[in-house]
C-alpha positions in Angstrom: -18.7 13.3 20.2 -18.1 15.1 16.9 -16.5 13.6 13.8 -16.0 15.3 10.5 -17.3 13.5 7.4 -16.1 14.2 3.8 -17.3 12.9 0.6 -15.6 13.1 -2.7 -16.5 12.9 -6.5 -19.9 11.5 -7.2 -20.6 10.7 -3.6 -20.4 14.4 -2.8 -23.2 15.0 -5.4 -25.4 12.3 -3.9 -24.7 13.4 -0.3 -22.7 16.4 1.1 -19.2 17.2 0.4 -18.6 17.9 4.2 -20.3 17.9 7.5 -19.9 17.4 11.2 -21.9 14.7 13.0 -22.6 14.1 16.6 -22.2 10.3 17.3 -22.1 8.4 20.4 -18.7 7.7 22.2 -16.9 4.6 20.8 -18.8 4.7 17.5 -17.2 2.7 14.8 -16.7 3.6 11.1 -19.4 1.1 10.4 -21.9 3.0 12.7 -21.2 6.3 10.9 -21.5 4.7 7.4 -24.9 3.2 8.5 -26.0 6.6 9.6 -24.9 8.2 6.4 -26.6 5.6 4.2 -29.8 6.2 6.0 -29.5 9.9 5.6 -28.3 9.8 2.0 -30.1 6.7 0.2 -28.4 7.6 -3.0 -25.0 7.1 -1.3 -26.2 4.0 0.4 -27.0 2.3 -3.0 -23.3 2.6 -3.8 -22.1 1.0 -0.5 -20.4 -2.0 -2.3 -18.1 0.5 -4.1 -17.1 2.8 -1.3 -14.0 2.6 0.8 -13.6 4.6 4.1 -10.5 6.4 5.5 -10.0 7.8 8.9 -7.5 10.7 9.3 -6.2 9.8 5.8 -5.7 6.1 6.4 -7.8 3.3 4.9 -9.9 1.9 7.8 -12.0 -1.2 8.4 -15.6 -1.0 9.5 -14.7 -1.9 13.2 -12.3 1.0 13.6 -13.3 2.8 16.8 -13.5 6.6 16.3 -12.4 9.4 18.6 -13.4 13.0 19.1 -12.6 15.2 16.0 -11.7 12.2 13.7 -12.1 12.8 10.0 -14.0 10.0 8.2 -13.8 10.2 4.3 -16.0 8.2 1.9 -14.0 7.3 -1.2 -15.6 6.3 -4.4 -13.8 4.2 -7.1 -11.1 6.2 -9.0 -11.0 6.8 -12.8 -11.1 3.5 -14.6 -13.5 1.9 -12.1 -10.9 0.2 -9.9 -10.5 0.9 -6.1 -6.8 1.8 -5.6 -4.9 1.7 -2.4 -1.2 2.4 -2.3 1.2 3.6 0.4 4.2 2.9 2.6 3.7 1.6 6.1 6.1 1.7 9.0 6.8 -1.8 10.2 5.0 -4.9 9.0 2.1 -4.7 6.5 -1.5 -5.7 7.1 -2.8 -8.2 4.6 -6.3 -7.4 5.7 -6.0 -3.8 4.7 -5.0 -4.8 1.2 -7.8 -7.4 1.0 -10.4 -4.9 2.2 -9.4 -2.5 -0.5 -9.8 -4.8 -3.4 -12.7 -6.9 -2.3 -15.7 -6.1 -4.4 -19.1 -7.7 -5.3 -18.1 -8.0 -9.0 -14.7 -9.4 -8.4 -14.6 -13.2 -9.0 -11.0 -13.6 -8.1 -8.3 -11.9 -5.9 -4.6 -12.6 -6.4 -2.3 -11.6 -3.6 1.4 -11.4 -3.6 3.1 -11.1 -0.2 6.9 -10.5 0.2 8.2 -11.7 3.5 11.6 -11.4 5.3 13.5 -14.7 5.1 16.3 -15.9 7.3 19.1 -15.9 4.6 20.3 -13.9 1.6 21.5 -15.7 -1.4 24.8 -13.7 -1.7 25.3 -13.1 2.0 24.1 -16.0 4.0 22.2 -15.9 7.2 20.3 -12.7 8.1 18.1 -11.9 11.2 16.4 -8.8 10.0 15.7 -6.4 7.1 15.5 -2.7 7.1 13.9 -0.5 4.4 14.3 3.2 3.8 12.7 5.3 1.0 12.5 8.7 -0.8 9.1 8.9 0.6 7.5 11.4 -1.7 8.7 9.8 -4.8 8.0 6.2 -3.7 4.5 7.1 -2.8 4.0 8.6 -6.2 5.5 5.5 -8.0 3.3 3.1 -6.1 0.2 5.1 -7.2 1.4 5.3 -10.7 2.0 1.5 -10.9 -1.3 0.8 -9.5 -3.1 3.2 -11.9 -1.2 1.6 -14.9 -2.4 -1.9 -13.9 -6.0 -0.7 -13.6 -5.6 0.8 -17.1 -4.1 -2.2 -18.7 -6.5 -4.9 -17.2 -10.3 -4.7 -16.1 -9.7 -4.8 -12.4 -12.1 -4.1 -9.5 -9.3 -3.2 -7.1 -5.5 -2.7 -6.8 -3.6 -2.4 -3.6 0.2 -1.9 -3.4 1.7 -1.4 0.1 5.4 -1.4 1.0 6.9 -1.7 4.5 9.5 0.7 5.9 11.8 0.6 8.9 13.2 -2.6 10.7 11.4 -5.9 9.9 11.8 -9.2 11.6 12.0 -12.6 10.1 8.5 -13.5 8.9 7.1 -9.9 8.7 5.6 -8.7 5.5 7.7 -6.4 3.3 5.4 -5.7 0.3 1.9 -6.7 -0.6 0.4 -6.5 -4.0 -3.5 -7.4 -4.3 -5.5 -7.4 -7.5 -9.1 -8.3 -8.0 -11.0 -8.8 -11.2 -14.0 -10.6 -12.6 -11.6 -13.3 -13.9 -8.5 -14.8 -12.4 -6.3 -14.4 -15.5 -6.4 -10.6 -15.4 -5.8 -10.5 -11.7 -2.6 -12.8 -12.0 -1.2 -10.7 -14.8 -1.8 -7.5 -13.1 -0.4 -8.8 -9.8 2.8 -9.8 -11.5 3.1 -6.6 -13.3 2.6 -4.6 -10.1 5.3 -6.4 -8.1 7.8 -6.4 -11.1 7.5 -2.7 -11.6 7.6 -1.7 -8.0 10.9 -3.7 -7.7 12.4 -1.9 -10.7 11.0 1.6 -10.2 10.3 2.3 -6.6 13.0 4.3 -4.7 13.1 1.9 -1.7 16.3 0.6 -0.4 17.1 -2.6 1.6 19.6 -3.3 4.4 20.1 -6.8 5.4 21.5 -7.4 8.9 22.9 -10.2 11.2 24.1 -9.4 14.6 26.2 -6.3 14.6 26.9 -6.5 10.9 24.9 -5.2 8.0 25.0 -4.5 4.2 23.0 -2.3 1.8 21.7 -4.6 -1.0 23.0 -3.5 -4.3 25.6 -1.1 -3.0 28.7 -3.3 -2.8 32.0 -1.5 -3.5 34.1 -3.0 -6.3 38.0 -3.1 -6.3 39.7 -0.7 -8.6 41.1 -2.3 -11.8 44.5 -3.9 -11.4 46.2 -1.5 -14.0 44.9 1.5 -12.2 46.4 0.1 -8.9 49.8 -0.3 -10.7 49.7 3.1 -12.2 49.0 4.7 -8.8 52.0 2.7 -7.2 54.3 3.9 -9.9 53.3 7.4 -9.5 53.9 7.3 -5.8 57.2 5.8 -6.2 
C-alpha cells in the first residue's frame, strides 16, 4: 500500500520534504520510521527528538497505517521543546500527552490531569459534564500557553489537551504535561499551563444530573429590589 510521508523544518533538509512510500499492508508508524531512518541516516540520528503524526494527529509507534495515510515527521518547535496541544472529543489519552513530552534529556515529567467528579461544590451531585468551545480560538490559546511555558522555563516538552463533548464520572477533562531536565521547572510550568488555560481558554462547562443541568458561571441574578419596586409602580 502507499503512504505519503512529509518532513518539516530541519528534517526536510536532512531527508525529503515529501514522498510516497510503498509499504506492506498493516505497517505501523514504527515500521515507516525505521525505513526512513535507514534511508536517511541524518534523520535517524535525531530520532529521539522526532514526533510522528498520522493524518494531522499525533500517533504512537504501534499505530497501524491504512492506504493513502499521511505520516508527518515533526522536529522540535522553536525554543527546543516538543509541543502538543489540541481539543479532543470525549476523554483524553494520558499516553498521548506522555508520548509527546518524553525525551532523553528530560529528568522529570509533571502531569496534571483533571477528571470528572461526582459532585459540584455549589450544586451538589452530578453524573456527567459536557464541554463546548469556540474551537478555533481555543486551539490557538492552548498553543499560545504551551509556547509561553516553553519560553519561560527550559522544557523538553509541553502537552496541553482539553476534552470536548459529554464526559462521564472519572473521564479526563484536561491534561497538562511538562518535561524538563529538573523537576522544579516542570512543576512550575505545569501549574502555569493549567492556571492560564482555566482563565483564558474559551471552553464552557455544563454540569448535569438526571434531566437537569446548569452552565457553570452563567447563573442569572435577580434584579435589584429597587428596580422591582420601580417597575411595579410604573405598571400600577
